[in-house]
N, C-alpha and C positions, 0 to 999 in steps of 0.2 A: 699057871694062869688060873684065875678064879672068875667065873661068869655069874652074872646076876641078871635075872629078868624080873621086871615088875609090870603088872598090868593094873592100871588105875581105871576104875569105873567112877566117873564123875557124876555129880548131881546133874539133872537136866539143865542144860544151858551153862554149865560151869566152866566149859573149856575156854571161853573168852577171857576169864580172869585167871585160870590155871596156867595156860600155855606160856605167857610171858615169864611167869615165875619159874616154870619148869625149865624153859630154855636158858634162863639166866643161871639156874642151878647147874645145869649141864655144862655150860661154858666155864663157870667158876671152878667146877670140879676138874675139868680137863686142864685148865690153866694153872691151878694151884696145888693139885694133888699129883705128884709124880708117880704114885702107885696106880693111878687110873689111866689105862691105856686106850679105852674106847668108851664113849657114852652116847648112844644113839637114842633119839626121841622119835617115836614113830606114831603116826596117826592114819586113820582110814576115813575118808569123807563119808563113807556109808555108815560109820559108827562114830559120830562126832563127840560122844561122851566117853570114849575109851582112848587111853593113851598107853602105849607099850614102850618100855625101856629095855635096852640091851646094853649092858655094861660089862667091861672086862677090866679086871684089876690084876696086878702082879701076883697077889696072894690074898688070903682071907684077912690078914692083918691090915692090908691097905684098904680093904672094904670097911673094916671096923673103924679105921681112922676117918674114913669118909662119913660114916654114921655119926661120929663125934664132932665133925667139923662144924664150926659156927654157921657157915653159909647153908649147910644142909639142915641144921636144927632150925634156922630161921625160915627156910623154905617149907619144912614140914609143918611148922606152927602156922605159917601164913596160908597154907592150902588145906589144912585139916577140914575146914567147913565145906570145902568143895568136893571132897572125896567121899563117895558112898561106899566103895569097897576097894581094897588093895590086896593083890596077890603077889607075894615076893617069893621067888625061887632062886636057889643058889646051886651052883655046880662046881664042885671042888677040883675037878681035873678037866682041863681043856687042852686037847692036843692041837698043836699047830703044825 
């Protein structure tokens, strides 16, 4: 298993436009990418401009295919102006 965490810091007020695109990307990933086993989108009302993702892929190659997917590329381009910072971390060995 291969885990990915992403923390987005959005521009102030950007969550309203960002979240529908983020949730659509998560749904599309789970529906169309058999290598994606989990895709959680997390928010905290106390920090409305922060979005945390927790994703599990079968392996690194499945995550790389995700990054190349048309729906991810479209999401990334459509939300770039809303993201102030993005921290991506990957974990190569996940024990179950």
